[in-house]
BATIDO-16096 format. One record per residue: residue in three letters; x, y, z of N, C-alpha, C in turn. Coordinates in steps of 0.05 Angstrom, whole numbers, padded with zeros to 5 digits, always signed. Layout:
N
ALAXYZXYZXYZ
...
END
This chain:
189
MET-00859-00058-00207-00843-00041-00225-00825-00024-00208
LYS-00798-00028-00210-00779-00013-00194-00772+00013-00209
MET-00773+00035-00194-00767+00062-00205-00737+00066-00204
ASN-00726+00080-00225-00698+00087-00225-00696+00115-00212
PRO-00681+00117-00190-00680+00143-00175-00666+00165-00191
LYS-00652+00159-00213-00638+00179-00228-00657+00197-00243
PHE-00678+00186-00254-00697+00201-00271-00724+00201-00258
LYS-00738+00224-00260-00766+00226-00250-00784+00235-00273
ILE-00809+00229-00271-00828+00238-00291-00828+00268-00291
GLY-00826+00280-00315-00826+00309-00318-00798+00320-00322
ASP-00776+00304-00317-00749+00313-00321-00744+00319-00351
ARG-00730+00340-00357-00722+00345-00384-00695+00330-00389
VAL-00694+00315-00411-00670+00299-00417-00661+00303-00446
SER-00636+00295-00450-00624+00294-00477-00612+00267-00481
VAL-00613+00257-00505-00601+00231-00512-00572+00237-00518
LEU-00554+00220-00507-00526+00226-00510-00515+00223-00538
ASP-00523+00203-00553-00511+00198-00579-00530+00207-00602
GLU-00551+00221-00596-00570+00230-00616-00578+00258-00610
ALA-00588+00272-00630-00597+00300-00626-00627+00299-00619
VAL-00633+00287-00596-00661+00284-00587-00663+00295-00559
ASP-00683+00312-00555-00689+00323-00528-00718+00315-00522
GLY-00725+00313-00497-00752+00307-00490-00757+00309-00460
VAL-00782+00299-00453-00790+00299-00425-00797+00271-00417
VAL-00788+00263-00393-00792+00235-00383-00822+00232-00377
VAL-00834+00210-00389-00862+00204-00384-00865+00179-00367
SER-00845+00161-00367-00846+00137-00350-00818+00126-00346
VAL-00814+00113-00323-00789+00101-00316-00795+00073-00306
ALA-00783+00052-00319-00787+00025-00310-00759+00011-00311
ASN-00749+00004-00287-00723-00008-00284-00702+00010-00298
ASP-00689+00000-00319-00669+00017-00333-00680+00028-00359
ALA-00705+00026-00363-00718+00036-00388-00732+00062-00381
VAL-00725+00083-00397-00738+00109-00392-00752+00117-00418
THR-00778+00123-00416-00794+00131-00439-00797+00161-00439
ILE-00792+00173-00462-00794+00203-00463-00812+00211-00486
ASP-00824+00234-00484-00838+00247-00506-00818+00267-00518
SER-00809+00262-00543-00789+00279-00555-00801+00306-00563
ALA-00783+00325-00567-00792+00352-00576-00805+00350-00603
ASP-00800+00329-00618-00812+00326-00645-00839+00312-00643
GLY-00848+00304-00619-00874+00292-00616-00874+00261-00616
PHE-00851+00248-00615-00850+00219-00614-00846+00209-00586
THR-00857+00185-00581-00852+00172-00555-00831+00151-00559
LEU-00808+00154-00545-00785+00137-00550-00776+00126-00523
THR-00764+00102-00523-00754+00090-00499-00724+00086-00502
TYR-00709+00093-00480-00680+00091-00480-00671+00078-00453
ASN-00647+00068-00453-00634+00058-00429-00625+00082-00413
VAL-00625+00080-00386-00617+00103-00369-00588+00113-00376
ASN-00571+00095-00386-00543+00103-00393-00542+00119-00418
GLU-00563+00121-00433-00564+00136-00458-00574+00164-00455
LEU-00583+00171-00431-00596+00197-00426-00581+00214-00405
ILE-00585+00240-00408-00574+00258-00388-00595+00279-00382
ILE-00597+00287-00357-00617+00307-00349-00607+00334-00358
THR-00624+00349-00371-00618+00377-00378-00635+00395-00362
HIS-00627+00419-00358-00642+00438-00342-00653+00459-00361
ASN-00678+00466-00356-00689+00487-00373-00679+00514-00364
SER-00683+00534-00380-00672+00561-00375-00682+00574-00349
SER-00707+00567-00341-00717+00579-00316-00702+00569-00292
MET-00694+00543-00293-00678+00532-00271-00650+00545-00271
LEU-00640+00551-00295-00614+00564-00297-00616+00592-00285
GLY-00638+00606-00292-00642+00633-00281-00644+00633-00251
ASN-00657+00613-00239-00659+00611-00210-00632+00607-00198
SER-00615+00590-00210-00589+00586-00198-00571+00610-00200
ILE-00574+00626-00222-00559+00651-00224-00568+00671-00203
GLN-00594+00672-00199-00605+00691-00179-00597+00684-00151
SER-00590+00658-00146-00583+00650-00119-00554+00657-00111
VAL-00539+00668-00130-00512+00676-00124-00514+00702-00108
ASP-00499+00703-00086-00499+00727-00069-00480+00748-00080
LEU-00491+00769-00091-00475+00790-00104-00455+00803-00085
ASN-00464+00807-00060-00446+00819-00040-00421+00803-00035
ASN-00424+00776-00034-00400+00759-00030-00381+00761-00054
VAL-00392+00762-00077-00376+00764-00101-00360+00790-00101
LEU-00374+00812-00094-00360+00838-00093-00339+00839-00072
LYS-00343+00826-00049-00323+00825-00028-00298+00810-00037
GLU-00303+00788-00051-00280+00772-00062-00263+00789-00081
LYS-00276+00805-00097-00262+00822-00116-00245+00843-00102
GLU-00254+00852-00079-00240+00874-00064-00214+00863-00051
ILE-00214+00837-00044-00190+00826-00031-00168+00824-00051
PRO-00145+00838-00046-00123+00837-00065-00111+00809-00065
LYS-00106+00799-00089-00094+00773-00092-00063+00777-00093
PRO-00048+00758-00082-00019+00761-00084-00009+00759-00113
ARG+00010+00775-00119+00021+00775-00146+00036+00750-00151
SER+00034+00740-00175+00045+00714-00181+00068+00715-00201
PHE+00086+00734-00197+00110+00734-00214+00135+00731-00197
VAL+00155+00722-00209+00181+00718-00195+00199+00741-00203
LYS+00207+00756-00183+00224+00779-00189+00253+00769-00193
GLU+00266+00780-00213+00293+00773-00219+00311+00783-00196
LYS+00328+00765-00186+00345+00773-00164+00369+00788-00174
LYS+00375+00810-00161+00398+00826-00169+00415+00831-00144
LEU+00441+00832-00148+00459+00839-00126+00457+00869-00122
LYS+00463+00877-00098+00462+00906-00092+00483+00920-00109
GLY+00474+00941-00122+00492+00957-00138+00497+00945-00166
GLU+00484+00922-00172+00487+00910-00199+00474+00927-00220
ILE+00488+00931-00242+00478+00947-00264+00464+00928-00283
PRO+00439+00935-00291+00425+00917-00310+00440+00917-00337
PRO+00438+00896-00352+00451+00895-00378+00439+00914-00397
PRO+00455+00925-00416+00444+00943-00436+00424+00927-00454
GLU+00402+00941-00460+00381+00929-00478+00381+00944-00504
PHE+00380+00929-00526+00379+00942-00552+00354+00932-00567
ASP+00336+00950-00573+00311+00944-00587+00317+00944-00617
LEU+00313+00921-00630+00319+00919-00659+00294+00923-00676
HIS+00272+00931-00664+00248+00937-00681+00256+00960-00700
ILE+00248+00958-00725+00256+00978-00745+00247+01006-00737
GLU+00223+01009-00725+00214+01036-00718+00231+01048-00696
LYS+00247+01032-00682+00265+01043-00662+00292+01051-00674
LEU+00298+01040-00698+00324+01045-00710+00324+01068-00730
VAL+00302+01073-00744+00301+01095-00764+00274+01109-00760
LYS+00275+01135-00767+00250+01151-00765+00229+01143-00785
ASN+00238+01139-00810+00219+01132-00831+00230+01108-00847
PHE+00215+01086-00845+00224+01062-00860+00207+01056-00884
ARG+00189+01074-00891+00173+01070-00915+00192+01070-00939
GLY+00187+01053-00957+00204+01051-00980+00227+01031-00977
MET+00231+01021-00952+00252+01001-00948+00240+00974-00953
SER+00255+00957-00967+00246+00929-00971+00251+00913-00946
ASN+00238+00890-00944+00242+00872-00921+00272+00864-00919
TYR+00285+00861-00942+00314+00855-00941+00330+00878-00929
ASP+00323+00903-00937+00337+00926-00926+00333+00928-00896
ILE+00309+00923-00887+00302+00925-00859+00318+00904-00843
LEU+00318+00879-00853+00332+00857-00839+00362+00862-00839
THR+00373+00873-00861+00401+00879-00862+00409+00901-00842
LEU+00392+00922-00840+00397+00943-00820+00396+00932-00792
GLN+00376+00915-00786+00374+00904-00759+00398+00886-00753
SER+00406+00869-00772+00429+00852-00768+00455+00868-00764
ASP+00459+00888-00780+00483+00905-00778+00484+00919-00750
THR+00461+00928-00741+00459+00941-00715+00466+00922-00693
ALA+00455+00897-00694+00462+00877-00674+00492+00871-00675
LYS+00503+00868-00699+00532+00862-00701+00549+00883-00688
ARG+00542+00909-00693+00557+00932-00682+00556+00930-00651
HIS+00532+00925-00640+00529+00924-00611+00545+00900-00599
VAL+00544+00877-00612+00559+00854-00602+00589+00860-00602
GLU+00599+00871-00624+00628+00877-00626+00636+00899-00606
PHE+00619+00918-00602+00624+00939-00582+00626+00926-00554
ALA+00607+00908-00547+00608+00894-00521+00633+00878-00518
ILE+00642+00864-00539+00666+00848-00538+00690+00867-00533
ARG+00693+00888-00549+00715+00907-00546+00716+00920-00518
ASN+00693+00926-00507+00692+00941-00481+00687+00922-00457
ARG+00689+00896-00462+00687+00877-00441+00661+00879-00425
ILE+00639+00883-00439+00613+00883-00427+00603+00854-00427
PRO+00598+00843-00403+00593+00814-00401+00566+00804-00412
LYS+00546+00822-00412+00519+00813-00420+00504+00836-00433
ILE+00490+00830-00455+00472+00849-00467+00446+00835-00475
VAL+00425+00850-00480+00399+00838-00487+00390+00851-00513
PHE+00382+00834-00532+00370+00844-00557+00340+00839-00556
ILE+00324+00860-00560+00295+00857-00562+00288+00856-00591
HIS+00278+00833-00600+00272+00829-00628+00243+00824-00634
GLY+00226+00820-00613+00198+00814-00617+00194+00785-00626
VAL+00168+00778-00628+00162+00750-00635+00159+00748-00666
GLY+00139+00762-00677+00135+00762-00706+00136+00734-00718
GLU+00148+00732-00742+00150+00706-00755+00176+00692-00749
GLY+00193+00705-00733+00218+00692-00724+00241+00695-00742
ILE+00239+00711-00763+00260+00715-00782+00284+00730-00770
LEU+00278+00752-00756+00299+00768-00743+00313+00751-00721
LYS+00298+00735-00706+00310+00718-00685+00328+00698-00698
SER+00320+00686-00720+00336+00666-00734+00362+00679-00744
GLU+00360+00703-00755+00383+00718-00766+00402+00725-00742
LEU+00390+00732-00720+00406+00739-00696+00421+00714-00686
ASP+00407+00691-00685+00419+00666-00676+00443+00659-00694
PHE+00439+00662-00720+00460+00657-00739+00484+00675-00735
LEU+00479+00701-00731+00500+00721-00726+00515+00714-00701
LEU+00501+00709-00679+00514+00704-00653+00530+00678-00653
GLY+00521+00659-00669+00534+00633-00670+00561+00635-00684
ARG+00567+00657-00698+00593+00660-00711+00615+00670-00692
TYR+00608+00678-00668+00628+00688-00649+00635+00666-00630
PRO+00660+00658-00628+00668+00635-00611+00666+00642-00581
ASN+00667+00667-00573+00667+00674-00545+00639+00685-00536
VAL+00618+00679-00551+00592+00689-00545+00572+00665-00542
ASP+00557+00666-00520+00535+00648-00515+00509+00664-00515
PHE+00487+00652-00522+00462+00666-00521+00439+00647-00515
ARG+00417+00658-00505+00393+00643-00499+00369+00662-00498
ASP+00345+00651-00497+00322+00667-00495+00324+00683-00468
ALA+00316+00708-00469+00318+00725-00445+00296+00718-00425
ASN+00297+00729-00402+00277+00724-00380+00249+00728-00391
TYR+00233+00706-00389+00206+00706-00400+00188+00726-00385
GLN+00190+00728-00358+00173+00746-00343+00178+00775-00351
LYS+00202+00782-00358+00208+00809-00365+00204+00816-00394
TYR+00211+00797-00412+00211+00803-00441+00191+00787-00457
GLY+00179+00767-00445+00162+00749-00461+00180+00732-00478
LEU+00171+00725-00502+00187+00708-00521+00203+00725-00540
GLY+00202+00751-00538+00214+00768-00559+00241+00780-00552
ALA+00258+00766-00537+00285+00777-00532+00305+00755-00529
THR+00330+00762-00534+00353+00743-00532+00374+00755-00514
GLU+00384+00740-00495+00405+00748-00477+00431+00738-00488
VAL+00451+00756-00489+00477+00750-00501+00498+00752-00479
PHE+00514+00731-00475+00535+00730-00455+00562+00729-00470
ILE+00580+00748-00462+00606+00749-00475+00626+00738-00455
ARG+00639+00716-00462+00660+00705-00446+00685+00721-00450
GLN+00696+00732-00429+00719+00749-00431+00745+00733-00431
ALA+00762+00739-00450+00789+00727-00451+00805+00738-00428
LYS+00822+00722-00417+00839+00732-00395+00859+00751-00406
GLN+00863+00774-00391+00882+00794-00400+00910+00787-00388
ASP+00930+00793-00404+00957+00788-00395+00968+00810-00377
END
């Protein structure tokens, strides 16, 4: 009788395709006989079983972790993993306009969703037209993520200007809740 080195008598096992757990009582070639937790003696192929560890073995492996090494690893500062936006020396950052309603009015209780969206759209329109008149090449609108209604309205508004391009703003700086607006300047005579 050839023993299978994968399983030993006394190993705790689980059956892969069934909700059966048990303890190995004999191993013969590829046949493993177990006493199930329900009190049955069952035989399975070695490919149908997996060794499980009891909680005391888990406790022993947790205790074997060296706490001092873990604390030392936590003390070592890890390098920061963000990419800093490159700026030219003396470059002025673009103006940012927060379109969240609480930034636009002191008290918005009593305003309907339509009134809020209209106020936010009108504010964005005023800022875009101001930037065009004053030849400001780039502005940023902070609209937040939410359900995307304000962003959609902003995209529709900006799409109506032939000399305006826009895209999602820098993800590292703003996340998904901002739009960068670029104003192409007409040549002056």
